[in-house]
C-alpha positions in Angstrom: 89.8 187.2 101.5 89.7 189.1 98.3 93.2 190.5 99.0 94.5 186.9 99.3 92.7 186.0 96.1 94.3 188.9 94.3 97.7 188.0 95.7 97.4 184.4 94.6 96.2 185.4 91.1 99.1 187.8 90.7 101.7 185.1 91.9 100.2 182.6 89.5 99.7 185.1 86.7 96.1 184.0 86.4 92.8 185.8 86.7 90.8 185.7 89.9 88.0 183.9 87.9 90.5 181.2 86.9 91.6 180.7 90.6 87.9 180.5 91.7 87.0 178.0 88.9 90.0 175.9 89.7 89.1 175.9 93.4 85.5 174.8 92.7 86.7 172.1 90.3 89.1 170.7 93.0 86.3 170.8 95.6 83.9 168.9 93.3 86.5 166.3 92.5 87.3 165.9 96.2 83.5 165.4 97.0 83.3 162.9 94.1 86.2 160.9 95.5 84.7 160.9 99.0 81.4 159.6 97.6 83.1 156.9 95.6 85.1 155.8 98.6 82.0 155.7 100.8 80.2 153.6 98.2 83.2 151.2 97.9 83.3 151.0 101.7 79.6 150.1 101.9 80.1 147.5 99.2 83.1 146.0 101.0 81.1 145.8 104.3 78.2 144.2 102.5 80.6 141.6 101.1 82.1 140.9 104.5 78.6 140.5 106.0 77.7 138.0 103.3 80.9 136.0 103.9 82.8 137.0 100.8 86.2 137.1 102.4 89.5 135.4 101.9 91.3 133.9 104.9 94.3 135.9 106.1 96.5 132.8 106.4 95.8 132.0 102.7 96.8 135.5 101.7 100.0 135.3 103.7 100.9 131.9 102.2 100.3 133.3 98.7 102.5 136.4 99.4 105.2 134.2 100.9 105.2 132.1 97.8 106.0 135.0 95.5 109.3 134.5 93.6 109.5 130.9 94.6 109.5 128.0 92.1 106.1 126.9 93.5 104.4 130.3 93.5 100.8 130.0 94.4 97.8 131.5 92.7 96.0 134.3 94.4 93.4 133.1 96.9 89.8 133.2 95.6 86.6 134.1 97.4 
């Protein structure tokens, strides 16, 4: 693995420390995104369970009205 790290560092003209720091930063950002997505999914499921949903037919009617003279407002919960 150290050989691969050295090769990558040489190709990028960066130090091995820079490569490692960048990899750790990317990993932490990826974990943060996953945690945020999980929290958003849990929130969405909670809203669905409590009935905070918009009827699909209303959404489709709204979309189909886009660009027409009688464009509808977005459906509300």
